[in-house]
C-alpha positions as CSV (number, residue, x, y, z in Angstrom):
1,X,136.0,166.1,94.4
2,X,133.6,168.6,95.9
3,X,129.8,168.2,96.3
4,X,129.3,170.8,93.6
5,X,131.5,168.9,91.1
6,X,129.6,165.6,91.8
7,X,126.3,167.4,91.4
8,X,127.5,168.9,88.1
9,X,128.5,165.5,86.8
10,X,125.0,164.2,87.6
11,X,123.4,167.2,85.8
12,X,125.6,166.7,82.7
13,X,124.6,163.0,82.4
14,X,120.9,163.8,82.9
15,X,121.1,166.4,80.2
16,X,122.9,163.9,77.8
17,X,120.3,161.3,78.4
18,X,117.4,163.8,77.9
19,X,118.7,164.6,74.4
20,X,118.4,160.9,73.3
21,X,115.2,160.1,71.4
22,X,115.5,156.4,72.3
23,X,117.3,154.2,74.8
24,X,117.3,150.5,74.1
25,X,118.2,148.4,77.3
26,X,119.4,144.8,77.2
27,X,119.6,142.8,80.4
28,X,123.1,141.4,80.9
29,X,122.6,140.1,84.4
30,X,123.8,136.6,85.0
31,X,120.3,135.0,84.7
32,X,119.9,136.5,81.2
33,X,123.5,135.8,80.2
34,X,122.8,132.1,81.0
35,X,120.0,132.3,78.4
36,X,122.2,133.9,75.7
37,X,122.1,137.6,76.5
38,X,125.7,138.1,75.5
39,X,124.8,137.4,71.9
40,X,121.7,139.5,72.2
41,X,123.6,142.5,73.5
42,X,126.4,142.3,70.8
43,X,123.7,142.1,68.1
44,X,121.9,145.1,69.6
45,X,125.2,147.1,69.6
46,X,125.9,146.2,66.0
47,X,122.3,146.9,64.8
48,X,122.0,150.3,66.5
49,X,125.5,151.3,65.3
50,X,124.5,150.5,61.7
51,X,121.3,152.6,61.8
52,X,120.9,156.1,60.5
53,X,121.3,157.9,63.8
54,X,123.8,160.0,65.5
55,X,125.0,159.8,69.1
56,X,122.3,162.1,70.3
57,X,119.5,160.0,68.9
58,X,119.7,156.4,70.0
59,X,121.7,154.5,72.6
60,X,122.1,150.8,73.3
61,X,122.6,150.2,77.1
62,X,123.8,147.0,78.8
63,X,121.9,147.0,82.0
64,X,120.9,144.8,84.9
65,X,118.1,142.4,85.8
66,X,114.6,143.4,84.6
67,X,113.0,140.9,86.9
68,X,111.2,138.3,84.7
69,X,114.1,135.9,84.4
70,X,111.9,133.1,83.0
71,X,111.5,135.2,79.8
72,X,115.1,136.2,79.3
73,X,117.0,137.6,77.4
74,X,115.0,140.8,77.8
75,X,115.1,144.1,75.9
76,X,113.3,147.3,76.9
77,X,112.8,150.2,74.5
78,X,112.2,153.7,75.9
79,X,111.2,156.5,73.5
80,X,110.6,160.1,74.3
81,X,106.9,160.7,74.9
82,X,106.0,157.0,74.7
83,X,105.4,154.2,77.1
84,X,108.3,151.7,77.4
85,X,108.0,148.4,75.6
86,X,109.4,145.2,77.1
87,X,110.3,142.2,74.9
88,X,111.1,138.7,76.2
89,X,112.8,135.6,74.8
90,X,114.9,137.8,72.6
91,X,117.5,136.0,70.5
92,X,119.7,137.6,67.8
93,X,117.1,137.5,65.1
94,X,114.4,139.0,67.4
95,X,116.9,141.8,68.3
96,X,117.3,142.8,64.7
97,X,113.5,143.0,64.3
98,X,113.2,145.1,67.4
99,X,115.8,147.6,66.1
100,X,114.2,147.6,62.7
101,X,110.9,148.5,64.2
102,X,112.0,151.2,66.6
103,X,115.1,152.8,65.1
104,X,115.5,154.8,61.8
105,X,117.3,152.6,59.2
106,X,119.6,153.4,56.4
107,X,117.4,153.1,53.3
108,X,120.1,153.8,50.6
109,X,122.9,151.3,51.4
110,X,126.2,152.0,49.8
111,X,127.4,149.2,47.4
112,X,129.7,146.8,49.1
113,X,133.3,147.6,48.2
114,X,135.5,144.5,47.9
115,X,138.4,146.5,49.2
116,X,136.5,147.8,52.3
117,X,137.8,146.7,55.7
118,X,136.0,144.0,57.7
119,X,134.2,146.6,59.9
120,X,132.7,148.4,57.0
121,X,131.6,145.2,55.4
122,X,130.0,144.0,58.6
123,X,128.2,147.3,58.9
124,X,126.7,147.1,55.4
125,X,125.7,143.5,55.9
126,X,123.9,144.5,59.2
127,X,122.1,147.4,57.3
128,X,120.9,144.9,54.7
129,X,119.8,142.5,57.4
130,X,117.8,145.3,59.2
131,X,116.0,146.3,56.0
132,X,115.1,142.6,55.4
133,X,113.9,142.3,59.0
134,X,111.7,145.4,58.6
135,X,109.5,143.6,56.2
136,X,109.3,140.5,58.4
137,X,108.6,142.0,61.8
138,X,106.4,139.7,64.0
139,X,107.0,140.6,67.6
140,X,103.6,140.1,69.2
141,X,104.6,136.9,71.1
142,X,107.7,138.7,72.5
143,X,105.9,141.7,74.0
144,X,105.5,141.5,77.8
145,X,102.7,143.8,79.2
146,X,104.1,146.1,81.8
147,X,100.7,146.2,83.6
148,X,101.1,142.5,84.4
149,X,100.6,141.6,88.1
150,X,104.2,140.4,88.0
151,X,105.3,144.1,87.8
152,X,102.5,146.1,89.4
153,X,102.4,144.1,92.6
154,X,106.0,145.0,93.3
155,X,107.4,147.9,95.3
156,X,111.0,148.8,94.2
157,X,113.4,150.3,96.8
158,X,116.6,148.2,96.6
159,X,115.9,147.4,92.9
160,X,114.8,150.8,91.9
161,X,117.7,151.4,89.6
162,X,118.3,147.7,88.6
163,X,117.5,147.4,84.9
164,X,117.4,151.2,84.6
165,X,121.1,152.1,84.5
166,X,124.4,150.9,83.2
167,X,126.0,149.0,86.1
168,X,129.5,150.1,85.0
169,X,128.8,153.8,84.7
170,X,129.2,156.0,87.8
171,X,127.7,158.9,85.8
172,X,124.5,156.9,85.2
173,X,124.2,156.2,88.9
174,X,124.8,159.8,89.7
175,X,122.2,160.9,87.2
176,X,119.6,158.7,89.0
177,X,120.4,160.3,92.4
178,X,123.4,158.2,93.3
179,X,125.5,159.4,96.2
180,X,123.0,162.1,97.1
181,X,122.4,160.3,100.4
182,X,126.1,160.2,101.2
183,X,126.5,163.9,100.4
184,X,123.5,164.7,102.7
185,X,124.9,162.6,105.5
186,X,128.4,164.2,105.4
187,X,127.0,167.7,105.2
188,X,124.1,167.6,107.6
189,X,124.1,164.6,110.0
190,X,126.2,163.4,112.9
191,X,127.1,159.7,113.2
192,X,124.6,159.4,116.1
193,X,121.8,161.0,113.9
194,X,122.5,158.5,111.1
195,X,122.2,155.5,113.5
196,X,119.0,157.0,114.9
197,X,117.5,157.5,111.4
198,X,118.2,153.9,110.5
199,X,116.8,152.7,113.8
200,X,113.6,154.7,113.3
201,X,113.1,153.3,109.8
202,X,112.7,149.8,111.3
203,X,115.2,148.4,108.9
204,X,116.2,144.9,109.9
205,X,119.0,142.6,108.7
206,X,118.0,141.1,105.3
207,X,120.5,138.3,105.6
208,X,118.1,136.2,107.6
209,X,118.5,137.1,111.3
210,X,116.4,140.2,111.1
211,X,118.3,142.1,113.8
212,X,117.5,145.9,113.9
213,X,120.2,147.5,111.8
214,X,120.3,150.9,113.5
215,X,120.7,149.2,116.9
216,X,123.6,147.2,115.6
217,X,125.3,150.3,114.2
218,X,124.9,152.2,117.5
219,X,126.5,149.4,119.5
220,X,129.6,149.7,117.3
221,X,129.5,153.5,117.2
222,X,129.7,153.6,121.0
223,X,132.7,151.3,121.2
224,X,136.0,153.1,121.9
225,X,138.7,151.8,119.5
226,X,141.5,153.1,117.3
227,X,140.2,151.0,114.3
228,X,136.7,149.9,113.3
229,X,135.5,147.9,110.3
230,X,132.5,147.5,108.0
231,X,132.0,144.2,106.2
232,X,129.4,143.7,103.4
233,X,128.2,140.1,103.5
234,X,127.8,139.0,99.9
235,X,128.3,135.3,100.6
236,X,124.9,134.3,99.3
237,X,124.8,130.5,99.4
238,X,121.2,129.4,99.4
239,X,120.2,127.1,96.5
240,X,118.1,129.0,94.1
241,X,118.9,132.4,95.6
242,X,120.5,135.2,93.6
243,X,119.2,138.4,95.2
244,X,122.5,139.7,96.5
245,X,124.3,138.6,93.4
246,X,122.0,140.7,91.3
247,X,122.3,143.8,93.5
248,X,126.1,143.6,93.5
249,X,126.2,143.0,89.8
250,X,123.7,145.6,88.7
251,X,123.9,148.4,91.2
252,X,127.4,148.1,92.7
253,X,127.5,151.8,93.6
254,X,124.3,151.6,95.7
255,X,126.0,148.9,97.8
256,X,129.1,150.9,98.1
257,X,127.2,154.0,99.1
258,X,125.3,152.2,101.8
259,X,128.6,150.8,103.0
260,X,130.3,154.2,103.2
261,X,127.3,155.7,105.2
262,X,127.5,152.7,107.6
263,X,131.2,153.4,108.0
264,X,130.6,157.1,108.8
265,X,127.9,156.1,111.3
266,X,130.1,153.9,113.4
267,X,133.4,155.6,112.9
268,X,135.1,153.0,110.6
269,X,137.7,154.0,108.0
270,X,138.1,150.6,106.2
271,X,135.7,148.0,104.9
272,X,135.6,144.7,103.0
273,X,133.1,143.5,100.5
274,X,133.0,139.7,101.0
275,X,131.8,138.1,97.8
276,X,131.4,134.4,96.8
277,X,134.0,133.2,94.3
278,X,131.1,131.9,92.2
279,X,130.1,135.5,91.4
280,X,132.8,136.8,89.0
281,X,130.7,139.5,87.4
282,X,129.8,140.9,90.9
283,X,133.5,140.9,91.9
284,X,134.5,142.7,88.6
285,X,131.8,145.3,88.9
286,X,132.4,146.0,92.6
287,X,136.1,146.5,92.0
288,X,135.4,148.8,89.1
289,X,132.9,150.8,91.2
290,X,135.6,151.2,93.9
291,X,138.1,152.4,91.4
292,X,135.7,155.0,89.9
293,X,134.6,156.1,93.3
294,X,138.2,156.6,94.4
295,X,139.0,158.7,91.3
296,X,136.2,161.1,92.3
297,X,137.2,161.2,96.0
298,X,134.0,159.4,97.0
299,X,136.2,157.0,98.9
300,X,139.8,157.4,100.0
301,X,141.3,160.2,102.1
302,X,139.0,163.1,102.8
303,X,135.8,161.8,101.3
304,X,134.3,164.5,99.2
305,X,136.6,167.0,100.8
306,X,135.5,166.3,104.4
307,X,137.6,165.1,107.3
308,X,136.1,161.6,107.0
309,X,138.3,159.0,105.3
310,X,137.3,155.5,104.1
311,X,138.7,152.8,101.9
312,X,137.4,149.5,100.8
313,X,138.4,146.3,99.0
314,X,136.8,143.1,97.7
315,X,137.6,139.8,99.4
316,X,136.6,136.6,97.6
317,X,135.1,133.8,99.6
318,X,135.8,130.1,98.8
319,X,132.1,129.2,98.6
320,X,131.5,127.9,102.1
321,X,127.8,128.3,103.1
322,X,128.9,128.6,106.8
323,X,130.7,131.8,105.9
324,X,127.3,133.5,105.7
325,X,127.5,133.4,109.6
326,X,129.2,136.5,110.7
327,X,131.9,135.1,112.9
328,X,132.8,132.4,110.3
329,X,133.0,135.2,107.7
330,X,135.3,137.2,109.9
331,X,137.7,134.2,110.2
332,X,137.6,133.9,106.4
333,X,138.5,137.6,105.9
334,X,141.4,137.2,108.4
335,X,142.7,134.3,106.2
336,X,141.6,131.5,108.5
337,X,139.3,128.6,107.9
338,X,135.7,129.8,107.9
339,X,134.4,128.4,111.2
340,X,132.0,130.1,113.7
341,X,132.9,131.0,117.3
342,X,130.8,131.3,120.4
343,X,129.2,134.7,121.0
344,X,129.5,137.0,123.1
345,X,131.6,138.9,122.4
346,X,129.7,140.1,119.4
347,X,131.4,141.5,116.4
348,X,130.2,145.0,117.2
349,X,132.5,144.9,120.2
350,X,135.2,142.5,119.1
351,X,135.1,141.5,115.4
352,X,137.7,141.6,112.7
353,X,141.2,141.3,114.2
354,X,139.5,142.0,117.6
355,X,138.2,145.4,116.5
356,X,134.6,146.7,116.6
357,X,133.0,145.5,113.3
358,X,129.5,145.6,111.8
359,X,128.5,143.0,109.2
360,X,125.5,143.7,107.0
361,X,124.0,141.8,104.2
362,X,124.1,143.3,100.7
363,X,120.4,144.0,100.6
364,X,120.4,145.6,104.0
365,X,123.0,148.2,103.0
366,X,121.3,148.8,99.6
367,X,118.3,150.1,101.5
368,X,120.3,152.7,103.3
369,X,120.6,155.4,100.6
370,X,116.9,155.5,100.0
371,X,116.1,155.6,103.7
372,X,118.4,158.7,104.0
373,X,117.0,160.5,101.0
374,X,113.3,159.7,101.6
375,X,113.4,159.5,105.4
376,X,112.8,156.9,108.1
377,X,109.1,157.7,108.2
378,X,108.7,157.0,104.5
379,X,110.4,153.6,104.8
380,X,108.6,152.7,108.0
381,X,105.3,153.4,106.2
382,X,105.9,150.3,104.0
383,X,105.4,146.8,105.4
384,X,103.9,145.6,108.7
385,X,104.2,146.8,112.3
386,X,107.3,144.9,113.1
387,X,108.7,144.1,109.6
388,X,109.2,147.4,107.8
389,X,110.1,148.1,104.1
390,X,110.3,145.6,101.3
391,X,112.0,142.3,100.7
392,X,113.7,141.0,97.6
393,X,113.0,137.4,96.7
394,X,114.4,135.0,94.1
395,X,111.1,133.4,93.0
396,X,111.9,130.0,91.6
397,X,110.3,126.6,91.2
398,X,107.3,125.2,89.3
399,X,105.7,128.5,88.5
400,X,104.6,130.1,85.3
401,X,106.7,133.2,86.0
402,X,109.9,133.2,87.9
403,X,112.6,135.8,88.5
404,X,113.7,138.5,90.9
405,X,111.0,140.4,92.7
406,X,110.8,143.1,95.4
407,X,107.6,143.2,97.4
408,X,106.3,145.0,100.5
409,X,106.6,143.1,103.8
410,X,103.2,141.7,104.6
411,X,102.2,140.7,101.1
412,X,100.5,137.3,101.3
413,X,102.2,134.1,100.1
414,X,99.2,133.6,97.8
415,X,99.7,136.9,96.1
416,X,103.4,136.0,95.4
417,X,102.5,132.6,94.1
418,X,99.3,133.2,92.1
419,X,99.5,136.9,91.1
420,X,103.2,137.6,90.7
421,X,104.2,134.0,89.9
422,X,101.0,133.5,87.8
423,X,100.3,130.1,89.4
424,X,101.6,126.6,89.0
425,X,102.9,125.3,85.7
426,X,100.6,123.0,83.5
427,X,97.6,123.8,85.8
428,X,98.9,121.6,88.6
429,X,98.1,122.2,92.2
430,X,100.3,124.2,94.6
431,X,101.8,121.9,97.3
432,X,104.3,124.0,99.2
433,X,106.6,127.1,99.3
434,X,110.0,126.8,100.8
435,X,111.4,130.0,102.2
436,X,114.8,130.7,103.8
437,X,116.9,128.2,101.7
438,X,118.3,125.1,103.5
439,X,117.7,126.8,106.8
440,X,114.0,127.5,106.1
441,X,110.8,125.5,106.2
442,X,108.1,124.4,103.8
443,X,104.7,126.1,104.0
444,X,101.6,124.2,102.8
445,X,98.6,125.5,100.8
446,X,96.4,126.2,103.9
447,X,98.7,129.1,104.8
448,X,98.6,130.9,101.4
449,X,96.8,133.8,103.0
450,X,99.6,134.3,105.6
451,X,101.4,137.7,105.4
452,X,105.1,137.2,104.5
453,X,107.1,138.9,107.3
454,X,109.7,137.8,109.9
455,X,107.2,137.0,112.6
456,X,104.6,135.0,110.6
457,X,107.2,132.9,108.8
458,X,108.8,132.0,112.1
459,X,105.4,131.0,113.5
460,X,105.0,128.6,110.6
461,X,108.3,126.9,111.3
462,X,110.2,128.7,108.5
463,X,112.4,131.9,108.3
464,X,112.7,134.8,105.9
465,X,116.3,134.0,105.2
466,X,118.1,136.0,102.6
467,X,115.2,135.7,100.2
468,X,115.1,132.4,98.4
469,X,111.5,131.3,97.7
470,X,111.0,127.9,95.9
471,X,107.5,126.7,95.0
472,X,106.7,123.1,94.3
473,X,103.6,121.4,92.9
474,X,101.8,118.2,93.9
475,X,104.1,115.9,92.0
476,X,106.9,116.6,94.6
477,X,107.8,114.2,97.3
478,X,108.2,116.3,100.4
479,X,110.5,113.8,102.2
480,X,112.7,113.8,99.1
481,X,112.6,117.6,99.0
482,X,113.7,117.8,102.7
483,X,116.5,115.3,101.9
484,X,117.8,117.5,99.1
485,X,118.3,120.4,101.6
486,X,119.7,118.1,104.3
487,X,122.3,116.8,101.8
488,X,123.3,120.4,101.2
489,X,123.7,121.1,105.0
490,X,125.8,117.9,105.4
491,X,128.2,119.1,102.7
492,X,128.4,122.6,104.0
493,X,128.8,121.8,107.7
494,X,132.2,123.1,108.8
495,X,132.6,120.3,111.3
496,X,133.5,122.3,114.3
497,X,130.6,121.1,116.6
498,X,129.5,117.5,116.9
499,X,125.7,118.1,116.8
500,X,126.0,119.6,113.3
501,X,128.9,117.5,112.0
502,X,127.4,114.2,113.1
503,X,123.7,115.0,113.6
504,X,123.1,116.2,110.0
505,X,124.6,113.0,108.6
506,X,122.4,110.9,110.9
507,X,119.3,112.9,109.8
508,X,120.2,112.2,106.2
509,X,120.7,108.5,106.9
510,X,117.2,108.2,108.5
511,X,115.7,110.1,105.5
512,X,117.5,107.7,103.1
513,X,116.1,104.7,105.1
514,X,112.6,106.1,104.8
515,X,112.9,106.8,101.1
516,X,114.2,103.3,100.5
517,X,111.2,101.8,102.2
518,X,113.3,100.3,105.1
519,X,112.1,102.5,107.9
520,X,109.7,101.9,110.8
521,X,107.5,104.2,112.8
522,X,110.2,104.3,115.5
523,X,112.6,105.7,112.9
524,X,110.3,108.6,112.4
525,X,110.3,109.2,116.1
526,X,114.1,109.1,116.1
527,X,114.2,111.6,113.2
528,X,112.1,114.0,115.2
529,X,114.2,113.6,118.4
530,X,117.4,114.0,116.4
531,X,116.2,117.2,114.7
532,X,115.3,118.7,118.1
533,X,118.7,117.8,119.4
534,X,120.6,119.3,116.5
535,X,118.5,122.5,116.6
536,X,119.1,123.1,120.3
537,X,122.8,122.1,120.7
538,X,124.6,123.3,117.5
539,X,127.0,126.1,117.8
540,X,125.9,128.4,114.9
541,X,122.9,129.2,112.8
542,X,123.7,126.6,110.1
543,X,123.3,123.7,112.5
544,X,120.5,125.3,114.5
545,X,118.4,125.7,111.4
546,X,119.5,122.7,109.3
547,X,116.6,120.5,110.5
548,X,114.0,123.1,109.6
549,X,113.0,121.6,106.2
550,X,112.6,118.2,107.8
551,X,110.7,119.5,110.9
552,X,108.3,121.5,108.7
553,X,107.6,118.7,106.3
554,X,107.0,116.3,109.2
555,X,104.6,118.9,110.7
556,X,102.6,119.6,107.5
557,X,103.2,116.5,105.3
558,X,103.4,113.7,107.9
559,X,101.2,111.5,105.8
560,X,103.9,111.4,103.2
561,X,106.4,110.1,105.8
562,X,103.8,107.6,107.1
563,X,103.3,106.3,103.5
564,X,107.0,105.4,103.4
565,X,107.0,103.3,106.5
566,X,107.5,99.6,105.9
567,X,104.6,97.8,107.7
568,X,106.3,94.4,107.3
569,X,109.5,95.6,109.1
570,X,107.4,97.3,111.8
571,X,105.3,94.2,112.4
572,X,108.4,92.0,112.5
573,X,109.9,94.2,115.2
574,X,106.7,94.2,117.2
575,X,106.6,90.3,117.0
576,X,110.1,90.1,118.4
């Protein structure tokens, strides 16, 4: 398919949508589905279909995450010439009321024919239900103000289309500017220019390491090889994190577009989207996106009629946290057990099957289309001096408002907790925020004014990670909290190196001893020494960062550890 035909498809879809008087969006992302959104969406479809409107009047759209997951299921109504209205906690009955309020109803219902088919009977019953609901509308408690700090404090780049489009419609993605960046790259830019544009933007890896993306691409571009690969790392394993899952589920074409641009930049003609097996919806939608893109010659031989060819497929991971590390991920794609190897050589020189390979996190690649269309300078204008752009976080824990957010780098932790998250539940006090998942650290209240970026989080003994952010209140035992994450690391250690395989178990044993009231002050010293040993001697990032939750809680909440020490045992040891 040519550029012109792709542009024509986009124009046709925009024209179709412009004719609609109303579009009613229902979030069917995993978070809302877990709250009952499947029933909400099916009720919405039935209700809209039963109304007195034709196909050019009202449309029900199954869409992605709208952000405020704690109020899901969510429905948003968009009407021509009016501000959108967002509803939360929407069950089937509330859905009927929403449709009754916003969509023209059939006032003169045909008498129910006993010989009518089941579909006709159901339609008439729905029409009767809608008329009944019209007299009972009470939606005030369901309306969510769109000028709430939860929304206005955010800056959407990666999530700019999430909740705005049908994830399974390539036409909808095209209508929102999809694949424009790819067309521009293929028409107007050399691979070297693409690498330089990404470098100038300041984009850094969003998977946790924060390595400059453009630099990584250029390393692979300069390698001489008959075959190169691109791998999308969708092996998101942090407890409480679902940023990448949402992007893959809700804007699969954005991920695919970023992947194709990366492949063009380094000279690769094949790629793998590596996705956790626990993400079936993401797998399904990515595979569908690949099929639709292939039909339109966006991937395959001669991409959009050029001499560049690229193909991709989805590989499903077995759920090993260590496969988030790039060399372990490579082994898994090759069909081996996911275990890291010593670097160098780095994957950009010798990766998948010994060929030059770049591995980028889902969120990293999802930034690429916008950087190309809006320019490196625009992207670099967001964030801080060394941490450019935005970051997507899964905001979880004991907050009044939780969900998926995208904020500019440099926003303070306090703004995230008290403005976007609306403070701690039940009026309790903030105790700590844990960033970076099991590899991150816990940040106490006296650092709430700290800007959230790579450098500042590292100074505090934590990391950005892939974007998990868990907030706890003053009822939380920080040694118990640290033990939870250490338990996770013990289970997820691949066992290749002894410091991680044995050291994490010993750290957990010492934490158990403390929590059972059987530890002495010397055990706390042993815990600190052991954490330092595991951090400095482990082979890969999992082991090197596994002690972070323990180290940070020892630094900031040492009094909680001291309170667990058994004075009687300590005195007995001293007497001996």
